N, C-alpha and C positions, 0 to 999 in steps of 0.2 A: 372311809370316814374323813370328811374335810375338817381341818384344824381351824378353829375360830381364832382369829388374830386380833389381839387387843389393840385399841387405838394408840396406846403408848408405844407398842412395838412397831406399828405402822409408821408412826412419826419418827421413831429412832432409825428405822431403815431409810426413810426419806432423807434424814440428815446425814446418815452415813454415806448414801449415794451422792449427796451434794458435795461431799468432801473427798470421795474416792470413786473414781470411774472404774467400775467393774464390768461395764457393758461389753467389752471385747473378750471377756473370759468365756470358755465353754460352760454350759449350764450347771453341771455338778461342781466344777471347780469354783464357779462364781458363788454357788450356794454355800460351799464350805468356807471360802474366804470371807464372805459377808457375815456368816453366822459366827465365825471365830472373832472377827473384828468387832462385831456387835457385842459379844460376850466379854470382851476385854477392853473395849474402847481404845484399842491400840492399832492405829492404821499401819504400823510397820509390819504387821503380819501379812499384809498384801504382797510384800516382797520377800518375806522370811519363809513362808510356807512352801513346801515342795510336794507336788502330787501329779498324777497322770490321769487325764480324763477317761481313758479307756479302762484303767483299773477302777476308777470310781464307778463307772457304768456297771462293770461286773459285780462290784461290791453292792451297789444299789439293788441290782437284780437279786443277789443272794439275800440281802436284808429283807426285801419285800417278799421273798419266798420263805422266810422264816429262819434264816441262819442264826445260830445262837450268838449272843453278844456277851463278851467277857470284859469286865472292868477290873483294873488293878487294885483300886481302893473304893471304899464305899462313897466317898465324895464324888467320884466319877459316876458311879452307879446312880447316885441320887440325882445327878444332873441329866440323866438320860430319861426323857419323859414319855416316850412312846413304846418302850419295850422293856420287858423283864430282863434282868442281866444276871450273869453268874459272877460272883465275887467271893473268893474263898479266903480272904485275908484273915477273917476271924478264926478260922481253923488252922491257919498256917503257923509254923514255928520256925524260929531261926536256929541255926546250928553253925558249926565250924564251916566257914566259907559259904554260908547260905543265909541270905536275908529272909525275913518273913515274906516280903513281897515276891522274891524269887520262888519260895516254896508255894505261895499262893498260886503262882502261874502254873507250877507243876500240878497242883491239885485241880485247878480249873481245867487244864488240858486233859487230865484223866477223865473228867466229867463230860467235856464237850467233844473231844477228838478233833479231827481235821475239819476245815471249812468254816470255822467261826470267824467273827469279826472281833478283833482284840482292841480295846481302848485303854491305852496306858497314858495317864496324865500326871502321875506322881513320881514313881520310883524308876530311875534308870536301871536298877538291878532287875526289875520285872521285865523290862524290855530286853536286857541282856540275856536273861533266862529264856525268854520266848525264842530268841534267835538260836539257842542251842537245841531246841526241840524240832522235830519234824512235823510241825503243826499244820502245814499247808493251809494257811489262813485265807479267807476270802479277802481280808484287808487287815492291816495293822495301822491303827491310828496311834502313832508313837509321838507323844508330845509331853514327855516328862520334863520337869522343871528342876533347875538347880545348877550350882557351880561345880559340883563334883559328878562327872560322868554323864550329865544330861546331853550335852552337845555331842559327846563321843558316842553315846549309845544310839542317838538318832543318825549319826553318820554311818554307824555299823548297820543300822536298819536299811538305809538307802543303798549301801554297798551289797546287802544280802540279795537284792533282786526281788524280795517279797513285795507284793502290792501294798502300797503304804501312803499314808499322809504323815508328813513330819515337818520339821522346821530346822533351820540351820543354827539358830542361836540357842542360848541357854534358857530362853523363855519357854513357857508352856504352862502346864498345870491342869488341874481337874476341870475347871470351868471351860477352858478352850478345847480340851480333849472331848468332853461331853458335847460341846457345841458342834464340833466337826461331825460327830456321829449323828446328832440331831438333824444337821443339815441334810444328811442322806435319808434319814427317816421321814423328815417333813416333805422332802421333794417328792411330788407325786410320781406314780409309775407312768403317767401320760406326760405329754410335753407342755402342759399348761404352766403358766407363770405362777411362782410361789414366792413367799418371803423367805 
């Protein structure tokens, strides 16, 4: 099913591309960078994001084959427009040494098992917890935001060797995490151009 693109979105991407040359990027990397910049109006993401095209290709294939998508918080889940997501934050409970977000990751993993795409845009502790599991993810979109633990958790994600989209700075958040996932969902399985 082709996505209908509103004229405002078309104009927004035209203006984005007038200010940021992404033409030299590989297709899925370009899609993620542009969608994240579009969602945040922050051109700095073009140099802040870290990803690998081959990992994105494998994740794209997994997503289009129906891999489950897990969101750390409902704001991330609400921003993912083309796929049902698993978000277990409502059922999660905090305890000694365990945040609700970390517990939600445990609960979600019990539900989806290996091979899921994880989208973490809020809580560094959710990303930290995921890294302790043997989750074998198709991809981790690790873009939590904050001054405490965000940059460190994303550095740990990159060091883990898991297939990932992350960024170096403390920036991130629900909107950009959902945007990165949407870029892969919106990108067609064929090689035709898309927004």
